[in-house]
C-alpha positions, 0 to 999 in steps of 0.5 A: 483452503491448503497452504501446503502449496501457498509460496510466500516470497521476500522482495527488496525495495528501494526503501531499506525499512520495507520488505516486500513479501508477495504472496501466490495467492490473491491476498485483497483483491478487491483494489485500494488497499490495507494500511496499519501503524500500530497493534492497536489499529490492527486489533480495531480493524480485527484483521487476522493478518496484521495482528499476527503481523505486529507480534513480532518485535520491531514491525511499525507498519503493514501495509496490504494490497492485491497479492503482497504485504510491504512491512516497515521495520524500526532501524535497529531489527536485520530483516535476516532475523525476522523476514522467515518468520513473517512469511510464516505469518502471512502463510499461517494466516492466510485463511483466515485473514481471506475469510475476513477480507470477504466479510470486510470487503469495501462497499462499491461507492456510487457516484453521483456525478459530483466527483467531477471529470478532473479526479477521474482524470487524475486517477487515470495519470496515476494509474500508468504510475501505480505499477512502478510503485506497486512493483517497490511495495507501495502505492499511491493516494489522491487525497484531495483537489483544492483549485489546480492542486493535487493533495497526494499520499505515498502508502506502503514502502513508498510512504516511508522511502527517502527517495519518496519527496524525489519520487512524487516531485520528478515523477508524479508531479511532472506526469500529472503537470505534463498530461494535464496542463492548467487542470493541475498546476500544483502536486502536495504530498501530505502524509 
């Protein structure tokens, strides 16, 4: 595969310290996401794109989904100083990353019926919200259900966004309480 025709464009997110880099090629077509908060974590996973990106000074989180990479930077770093280097790092490591992703594709879990319907119902509601979060360079994960409390985690740009609590309370919680009355009574954001 040649990277000559691959484009990577940067897009702002509501989080001033996160920038979303959208690739014209699929990056991680397995559903779900990959998230790294240090070079050591990227090296432990042997993820070539994340390793290369962490070698750019001032980056502190890498989040990879279907066709984009969201990067969190430190406050003192200016995007204009590093965005071209980030684009090139993604393009230059695209082939090795796709090979790595194929070799490390997540196993498809077999359902044993113990998950229950509530988890599926919550995921169905979250699936309606996810496109908006993905457009902003993030996503949301269902971590646990305890009684009628859905425990959720914002990830990517949404995980470190100053307005994530507002998104969780005014958007996600409102949708879950409205669509699953009595089944979900509270939503807790976990970090």
